[in-house]
N, C-alpha and C positions, 0 to 999 in steps of 0.2 A: 478613209474610211480603215476600218478593225476589223475584219471579220472571224468571227469568235467559232469554232468549229470541233470544238470538246464537251466533253460534259463537265470538266473541271469546269473549263472558263462559262459555261452556259449557266455552271451553277452560282459562278459568281457575280454576273451581272442581272440575273433575275431574281437570285432568292435569298442570298449572303447578302447581295448589298445592292437591290434595284435599281438600276439608273433610269431614268427617268428616259420620258420618248421623246426621242427626236423631234427638232421644231418642224423639219419638212415635212413627219407625217401629221403633225396639226396644219400645216397649210395644204394637204394633201386632202383633207377631211373635211375644213372648213367649209366649203360649199353645200355639203350635206349636213354639217352637225353643228357651225358655226361655232367651232372652239366650243360649246358644251357638250363634250361625249366622255363615255367611262376611257376609252381607250387611250386619249391625250390630254387628259386631265390630272392635274399633280394634287399631294396634299391632304389636308383633309376636306377639301372641296370632295375628289375622288373619292375617299374613303368613305364621306356619306351617300354620293348618289350609289357607289356599289352597295353599302349597306341597305340601301334603297329596294334596289334589284335581286339582289341573293335570296331572300327568299323565293320569288317568282321562277328563279331557273335551279332550284332546287332537286335534286331526283325524287324526292316523293312529292312536291306540288307538283311536278309536270305529269307525274302517273296519272294525276287526277284529272289531266288535260287530253289525257291520249284520244277519245274519238273524236278530238278537231283532227288530229292529223289523219287517223284513218280515215273520216271524211274526205282531207282533201287527197290525201293517195289512192279512195277510188276514183277519184276524179281523175288523175292520170291514168289509172289503169283504164280507165272509159277511151281515151286517148290514144295507148297503147292496142285497144280492141280497134280502135277504126284504123289503125294503120297497118294493123293484122291481117286485116282484108283487103286490104291494095296491095301491099307488099313493098310498099314503097320507101326508097332511101329516105331516111329524114337522116338530121343532125340531133342525136339525143338529147345535148346540152344545152337547147333552146325550152325541149319540155323540164326538164329536173331545175331549169332557173324558174319555171314559172311554178312549177308545183312547190320549191322552197320558199318561193314569194309567199304561197299560198299559206301554207304550212305557218311562218312566222307571221304574218297578218292573222290570223285564227288563233294562236298560242298568245299573242302579247297583245292584242287588242281586239279580239273576239270579232275582227271583220271581216266579211269575207270579200276578199280582194277580187276572187272569180279571174288570175290572169291566166288561167289555165284554159279559159274559154270566151273572154273578151277584153278589151280594152278598158285599164283604170287609170284616173287620175296622177294617186299617187305614184302608183308601177313607172308608168311610161317617162314620169317625172324626174324618179332617180332614174332612171334606164338613162333618160338624155343626159341629165347633171354626170354619169360618170362616165359618159362618153367627152368629157369637156374636162376632167380632172386632168391635173399632170402634179406631180411631184416635189416641183423645183424648177429651181432656173432650169430651161431647155437651150440645146443647143443652137437650134433652127429660132432664130427672132420672130418668125411671123406663127410660130404659136406660142411665143413667150408672151407677145402682145398684141394678141389677138384683139381687135378693139369689140369681135361681137361676144366675149367669154363673159365681160363684168354684165352682158346683157342675158346672156343664156343663162347664167345662174342667177339671176335677179328672179326672172320668168319660172324656172322651175324651182326656184325655193318656194315662190307664192303659190304655185300650186300644190306643193307636195304640205306645206305648214297649212294650206285651208284645209286640205282633207283631214290631216293628222288633228288638227285643231276641232274640227267637228263632232271627229269620234272621241277626243276627252271630254268636250261639254258635255257632249250626247251620255257620258257615263256617268259623269261629275251630276246632271241634272236628275239622273236617275237612283245612283245613292244616296241625295238628298232631298229628295222627295218624301212626302206622308214625317217630317219629324225626321228626314235624317238617318233613316233605317238601312243597315248593311245587308238587310235581308234580301235584298234585291241585285247583290253582286252576283255575275258571274264569274267563272272560275279563269277568268283572262288574267291574263300578267297585270295590265294596266290596272283592272277592277282591283287586285290584292295592293298595287301603289297607292290606286286612290280611297281605298279602306283605310288601311294604314296613317294617310294622309287626317285624314277625318277624325281619326283615334285619336290623334292628335292636337287639334283643333278644338279650343279650349270656347273660340265663338259661338255663342249659338244663334240660331238660324241660321247660317253661312249659308249662302246662298249665289257664290262667284267665286272660282278657285285662286288661286294667290297667283297673279298673272308670272312672276318668276319662276315658281314652281310649275307651273304648263310648260315655260317655256324650254326647262329643262329634263322635263319629262316627254314633251315632244323633239325633242333633237335626240333623246337615245333613241326612242320608237324608228328615226329616222336610220339613224345609227346600228341598230338590229337587222333592221330589214338591208342597209347596204353589206354588210360584212356579214351574217350570215347566213344569207339567201345565196353567194356566188360560192363560201368556200365549202357547205355541204353540199351545192347542186355538183361541183367538180368533184367533191371526196364519191359522191352517189356513180356519177358516169364511170369514172375507176373501179366500181362493182361490177357491174355493168359489165365493161371492160376486162374483167378478170375472169367472173364466171363464162364469156363466150368462150375463151381461149382457156381453161383449165376444166375440163369436162369431170374430172373428178371431184374437183373441189366441189361443185356446183352441185354433182349427186352427194355430197354427203349434205350439204346447205341442206336439201329436200328429204333428206333420209330422217334428220333432226327435226325439222320442220313438221313432219307424220309423224314421228313420235313425240314431240310436244304439245301439237295443234291438231291432232289425227289425222286422217288417210284422208278428206273430204278438204282442198283446197279451198272451196266456196265459203266454207266458214272461218276461215280465217278473221279474219276483220272481225264478227260478232264476236269471238270468243276473248281476241284483243279487248275489243272495246269491256267486254264483262271482266275480263281479269287480267289486267296492263301487267299484273307481275309473271304472267308467262314468257315475258318479253327478258325477264332474268335469267331463265332457264335454257336458256340456247349461247351455252359455252359455244358451241363452233362457229353461228354467225358471229357470234361477238369478236371469234377473234380472224375471222376473213377481213371484220371491217376493219380491225386495229392492223392486221397485217397491210391491210387497202391503203393506210394512213401513214403508216412506216413507210410503204413503197413510193406513196405518192402523195406526200405533206403538201396539203394547201396554202398554209400562212406559213408568213415567217417571220420576223421583228427587227425594228431600229432604235435604238436607243441611242442615248446621247450623252459621250462621255463628260467623266466630271475631274476637276482638278485635284489631284491627290492621289487619284485611285487606279490602279492599275491592272490589269488581268495576268495571272500569271499562270504559264503554259504548266504542263504534265512532266518537262523537264527544269521548271523553275524561273525562265525567264520571265521578267517581267515587260509588259505593253501599256503603256502610259495610255488614257482613254482622254487626256484633257482634249479637247478642239477639236475631236472624232467622231465619225457615224459610228458607233458599234453593231454587226449587224450579225443576230442571231439566224448561223446559217444549219438548221433543221436539217437541210436534204443534205449535205455532207455526213452528219452524224448518223442520221437514220441510212448511209450506206457505208457508213466506214467500219471493215472487217474488224477494227479494235474492240470494236463491241456487239458487232452481232458476226454470228455462224451462216457462209453461206448468203450476204447480207445482197445480193443480187438477186437472191432465188425467191419465190412466191412460198413461203411455209406457214400456213396457219396453225403449224401442231406448234411452233415457239412458244403463243398464249398458252398452251395447256400444258405442258409439261413442267417437271417439278425446278423447283432452285437446286444446282449441281449441273446438271444436263446442260452440254453445249451449248443447245436451242436458246435457256431461258435467257428474257433479255437482262440486261445489265443495268442494274439503278440506273437514272437518268437518261439513260439513251433514249426512249421515248420522249418526244416531246411535239406532239401534232397540234396542242393545246398552250401549250411553253408549260411552264412550274413560277411560282411563286404570287405572290401578291396580285400579279398584274396578269395573270394567267385566262383564258378564254373563258365570263362569264356563262356562254352559248353549249359549251361541249356538253352537257346533259343532255339539251335537246337534240343537239346535232347525232348523238347517239339511236338515242331512243326514235327519232325519225326514221335515223339508215335502219334500222331493225325491224322498225313498222313495213317499210318498202319492201324490203328483203323479204318476210313474213307473208306479203301478200302479191307478190309476186313471180318470186320464182318457181314455184310450181304450177302456175300459169302460162307465162310464157318462155321460149327460148329468143336470147338475143341475135344476132347474125351479123360480124363486124362487115361494113362495107369498104374498107381501107382497097378493096383490090377495086371494086366498085370507084371509089375516086381517083385511083392510081391510071385508071387506064382512059378514066376523060380528062387526067390530064396527063397524056401519052407521050408532050412532046417536054418533059420534068422529069428530073431525077427524085429517085423515091430515097426519101431519106430516113435512114433509121440513126437509133440513140439508145445505146446499151442495149442493141439487136430489138427495141419495140418503136412499130409503127403507130403507138399512140404514147407520144411522149410528151411528157408537160409544156405547156407554154404561155404565155405568155400571164394571164390569171390562175395558174396549175392545172386548167383543162386540160385534156387529150387534144393533139392537133387534129385541128378536124371539126373540133367540136363532138368527136364519138358519133361519125357518117355510121348508119349501121342500118338494118332491117331486124324486124321481131316477126316472131312465125305464135300462132295461138297454140297450146300443149292439149289437144284432143282426147279422152280416155274412151 
């Protein structure tokens, strides 16, 4: 394994010479997308499908879908309202997982997954599949050769594919009815993709979608649900974690929302739906999100080394990559004092100062969505979603961290702190304990 933890090295493997994704990543994701996904595809096939989906994930197009995000966040607010009435201790990650899953379902498929309120076969199948995923050869042979895994994968794949196929077929039927008019298109990403497909299809009276096209589209949708919901969910948890700890930051966020959206918090959703561009007038809110992404990045990347290609470090030393798994170590770069002033301090102002200020970020040091042609296609959606969540919640609720309650319940265990943090990152980059907390409704 070759760990790359410098801006120069990361530039070389992602932008100057974009190394292919590692085979172990393809193995890991295969039960989700059968190898037909934008994360692990390479070459012309990847370029084709990235080009198909890029327009739907552009900032401009996503602005037209803001009402769908607001609708799902409103349901999330209702869940918090119920919890506020009971003052019960709960794990925020469970709620944010459901929220981000519903947002992706709405934006990508215009589907009401409703996982925040009830069971859904697509969501249930995906979550069960994830529990059985493995990144490669496991040390434990019982895990590596578990005879149930292929059966579980087959069953869950069947459940997921059945649901997504039904959505694609339904949208295709609507778009091709009455002579193939696309006026019936909604503003979901899948409709944009199908409309583009129909515009290029020369066959008149088309009644069936090409099976290969449908298979690729179906697997991209499953990938978006898997990779997009968990990463954004973890980041949202850390936004709540930071706002709960840093009252000065929270008050400044609220002041900005009062200034831009008016002093009546109940009108925030209506205003954002009517004028989504208001989300671009929240520099401090955006700075808070970026600082959360810097301190608690949710993703990293693994590439496959190539013969004849070496990474050159800051001192000029060469590190051959052939036969190596090359790991993009974002977490280290984001906390490296070489690139950041006071790297372990939460300072949203670093995103607001002018170049030349010691706090100003160094080019290439902020990499939560990676860089280069293989950067995260969903980064604009993630940023928009987090802004909507903050504008609709920050002035309505106070989040009270529940780690002391958690520690009292585990009185026989030693409390672990990492970098002075009780909510340190674990497993899939979420806060330890999935962010135990209580929520209090603000009354005025």
